[in-house]
C-alpha positions, 0 to 999 in steps of 0.5 A, a space after each residue: 605910357 601909351 608909347 610903351 604899349 605901342 612898342 610892346 604890341 609891335 614886338 608881340 606881332 613881330 614874334 608871332 610872325 617869326 614863330 609862324 614862319 619857323 613852324 612852316 619851315 619845320 613842316 616842309 623839311 621832312 617832306 622835301 627829304 622824303 621826296 629826295 629819297 623817292 627820286 633816289 629809289 626810282 633812279 636805282 635799278 635792282 636785279 636778281 634771279 628768280 623762279 617764275 610762278 605766274 602772271 596775274 592780269 586781273 587787277 588794277 595793275 598786272 602782276 608777274 610773280 616769282 619765287 626765291 627760297 620759298 618766298 613769293 615776290 610780285 612786280 608790277 607788269 604793266 609795261 610787258 606784253 610777254 606771256 611766254 614764261 612757264 612755271 619753274 623757268 629760271 629768270 634774271 629780273 631787273 626792276 625799280 621802285 616807282 609809284 602806284 595809286 591805290 584804287 578805292 583809297 582816294 587814289 593814294 600814292 604808294 611805292 612798289 616794285 615795277 618790272 623793267 626787263 627780264 631774261 629767261 636763263 634756264 628752262 624749267 621742267 614744264 618747258 622741257 616737258 612741252 617739248 618732249 610730250 606731244 600727246 594732249 591730255 584728255 579730260 572730262 567732267 560731270 554734267 552738273 558742274 559748269 567750268 569756263 574755258 579759262 578755268 579748264 585751261 588753268 586746270 590743264 596747265 596745273 596737270 601739265 605742271 604736276 606731270 612734268 615735275 612729279 616723282 611718282 614712280 607709277 606716273 613715270 612708268 606710264 610716261 616712259 611707256 608712251 601711255 596717253 594720260 587723262 583726268 576727271 574733274 569734279 567738285 569736292 568738299 574737304 574739311 569744309 572747303 571746296 576743292 576741284 578734284 582732279 583724278 589723273 590716270 590712264 584709260 584702256 579699252 574703256 577701263 580707267 586706272 587712277 594714278 593720282 588724286 589732285 586737289 586744286 584750290 581756286 581761291 589761292 591758285 594752289 595745287 595739292 597732291 593727295 597722300 592716301 597713306 596719311 589721308 592728307 593734302 600735300 602742297 605741290 611746289 
């Protein structure tokens, strides 16, 4: 009887170890498969043509933003020091899938699109405008508002972009006439939201004529043109 008990215990131990080994093997298999997928993605190079939107060098990873059919695409831009693209330039982009580590989340690894290289294939209207218009825009603001040099440069960039791409007939007439443009800057609250209000126009013998009112949303980095007839803000592309 004691012999049968010993045999039973031995078989039970063998079974337990066998089941444990099978469980570990089943847990490892999906991880190994996932690793193979990541390696395959990392070795693949993708490419497409986009319209350049902006650089963003403020976060843990530098980003470069493009647009295609009204959708924004962001790529990690840490290995590229070129900052010569202007909004609206058409660019052939090459990228790959690689790992990033999310700050504040235990440095958790994740997959993201990394810029490999790009080539400008067509200049946008802003790039063309800078070649033909040699007059700098004058601007001024009220003393109670304080703006950093970086913010003023950002506003100037947006005004340039608007002038280069606008279909406003009055604005085009002033450009064709060679009139110097200038703009005012102030803060304005509209429907509970604060915008930077830009009054674009011309000045002659101390008299200022406004051509267009623009609203800049600093939080989203968006520019709106004011539609006076309908009293609405229209997002400028």
